[in-house]
C-alpha positions as CSV (number, residue, x, y, z in Angstrom):
1,M,0.0,0.0,0.0
2,A,1.3,3.4,-0.9
3,F,0.6,6.4,1.2
4,G,1.5,9.9,0.6
5,S,2.4,12.5,3.1
6,F,0.5,15.7,3.8
7,D,3.7,17.4,4.7
8,S,4.9,19.5,1.8
9,K,8.4,19.6,3.0
10,S,9.0,15.9,2.6
11,S,10.1,14.3,-0.6
12,S,7.6,13.0,-3.1
13,H,8.5,9.3,-2.7
14,T,5.8,6.9,-1.6
15,M,5.8,5.2,1.7
16,S,5.1,1.4,1.8
17,E,4.1,0.2,5.2
18,I,1.4,-2.2,6.3
19,N,-1.2,-0.7,8.6
20,M,-1.2,-3.1,11.5
21,V,-4.1,-1.6,13.5
22,P,-6.9,-3.5,11.6
23,L,-5.0,-6.8,12.0
24,I,-4.6,-6.3,15.7
25,D,-8.3,-5.5,16.0
26,V,-9.3,-8.7,14.2
27,M,-6.9,-10.7,16.5
28,L,-8.4,-9.2,19.6
29,V,-11.9,-9.9,18.5
30,L,-11.0,-13.5,17.7
31,L,-9.3,-13.8,21.1
32,V,-12.4,-12.6,22.9
33,I,-14.6,-15.0,21.0
34,F,-12.4,-17.9,21.9
35,I,-12.2,-16.9,25.5
36,V,-16.0,-16.8,25.7
37,T,-16.8,-20.0,23.8
38,A,-14.0,-22.3,25.2
39,P,-15.8,-22.9,28.6
40,L,-19.0,-23.8,26.7
41,L,-17.3,-26.6,24.8
42,S,-16.3,-28.4,27.9
43,H,-19.5,-27.9,29.8
44,S,-21.1,-31.1,30.9
45,I,-24.2,-31.9,32.9
46,R,-23.7,-33.8,36.1
47,I,-26.1,-36.7,36.5
48,D,-26.3,-39.2,39.4
49,L,-26.7,-42.5,37.6
50,P,-28.3,-45.5,39.3
51,Q,-26.1,-48.4,40.3
52,A,-26.7,-52.0,39.0
53,N,-25.2,-55.2,40.2
54,A,-26.0,-57.3,37.2
55,Q,-23.1,-59.0,35.3
56,P,-22.9,-58.5,31.6
57,V,-24.0,-61.5,29.5
58,E,-21.2,-62.8,27.4
59,Q,-22.2,-65.0,24.5
60,A,-19.5,-66.7,22.6
61,P,-20.4,-66.7,18.9
62,R,-21.1,-70.2,17.7
63,T,-19.5,-71.3,14.5
64,I,-20.5,-74.1,12.1
65,D,-17.7,-75.8,10.2
66,L,-19.0,-77.1,6.9
67,A,-16.3,-79.1,5.1
68,I,-16.6,-80.1,1.5
69,D,-14.2,-82.6,0.0
70,Q,-13.2,-83.0,-3.6
71,D,-16.1,-85.5,-4.3
72,G,-18.7,-83.0,-3.1
73,L,-19.4,-84.8,0.2
74,M,-20.2,-82.5,3.1
75,Y,-19.3,-82.7,6.8
76,W,-21.2,-80.6,9.4
77,N,-18.8,-80.0,12.3
78,E,-16.9,-83.1,11.2
79,Q,-20.0,-85.3,11.0
80,P,-21.1,-86.5,7.5
81,L,-24.1,-84.7,6.1
82,A,-26.3,-85.6,3.1
83,V,-26.7,-82.8,0.5
84,E,-30.5,-83.1,0.9
85,A,-30.3,-82.4,4.6
86,L,-28.2,-79.2,4.2
87,A,-31.1,-76.8,3.6
88,L,-33.0,-78.0,6.7
89,R,-29.9,-77.7,8.9
90,L,-29.3,-74.2,7.6
91,I,-32.9,-73.1,8.3
92,E,-32.7,-74.5,11.8
93,E,-29.4,-72.6,12.5
94,A,-30.8,-69.3,10.9
95,R,-33.6,-69.2,13.4
96,L,-31.2,-69.1,16.4
97,D,-30.4,-65.8,18.1
98,P,-27.6,-64.8,17.7
99,Q,-27.0,-66.5,14.4
100,P,-23.9,-68.7,14.1
101,E,-21.2,-68.1,11.6
102,L,-21.1,-70.6,8.7
103,R,-17.4,-71.3,7.9
104,I,-16.9,-73.2,4.6
105,R,-13.8,-75.3,4.2
106,A,-13.6,-76.6,0.7
107,D,-11.0,-78.8,-1.0
108,R,-9.0,-77.2,-3.7
109,E,-10.5,-79.6,-6.2
110,T,-14.1,-79.0,-5.2
111,R,-16.3,-77.9,-8.1
112,Y,-17.5,-74.3,-7.9
113,G,-21.1,-75.4,-8.6
114,V,-21.1,-77.2,-5.2
115,L,-19.9,-74.1,-3.4
116,A,-22.4,-71.9,-5.2
117,Q,-25.2,-74.3,-4.2
118,V,-24.1,-74.1,-0.5
119,M,-23.9,-70.3,-0.6
120,S,-27.3,-70.1,-2.2
121,E,-28.9,-72.4,0.4
122,A,-27.3,-70.4,3.2
123,R,-28.8,-67.2,1.8
124,K,-32.2,-68.7,1.3
125,A,-32.1,-70.0,4.9
126,G,-31.4,-66.4,6.1
127,L,-27.9,-66.9,7.4
128,K,-26.1,-63.5,7.5
129,R,-22.6,-64.5,8.5
130,L,-20.6,-66.6,6.0
131,G,-16.9,-67.2,5.8
132,F,-14.3,-69.2,4.0
133,V,-11.4,-71.0,5.7
134,T,-8.2,-71.0,3.7
135,R,-4.6,-72.0,4.3
136,P,-1.9,-69.3,4.0
137,S,0.4,-69.8,1.1
138,A,4.1,-70.7,1.7
139,Q,5.2,-67.2,0.5
140,G,2.7,-65.5,2.8
141,A,3.8,-67.7,5.8
142,A,7.4,-66.8,5.1
143,T,6.5,-63.1,5.0
144,L,4.7,-63.4,8.4
145,A,7.7,-65.2,9.9
146,N,10.0,-62.4,9.0
């Protein structure tokens, strides 16, 4: 900003200085605003809550291990299961509260059609938690060991 002088005796060169007064005014206004609002941000209401002696209920989530071998035979928690009985078992488990997690362990040589059928039956039954059990690769296990 260039300002001239009203003094006729001074030279005609321009004066370049920043007027600091408006900046100081803004800083003071902001300081006052922060001083006023800071206590309001940490204000809390004191409430005397009732005491309870009950212990929290801890439910361990149940899991169902469904293994499928390369021939398409199924095992429900290590017990043989007929393909026809799968839908009924899944419906029974879906009615439970909380629902168990269905973990599918499939052989590498298992046909995808069998897996798709199992997933479809689980969805029709209403199971919401579905997972796959895999074995880490040798390269991934070596990375984890380092």
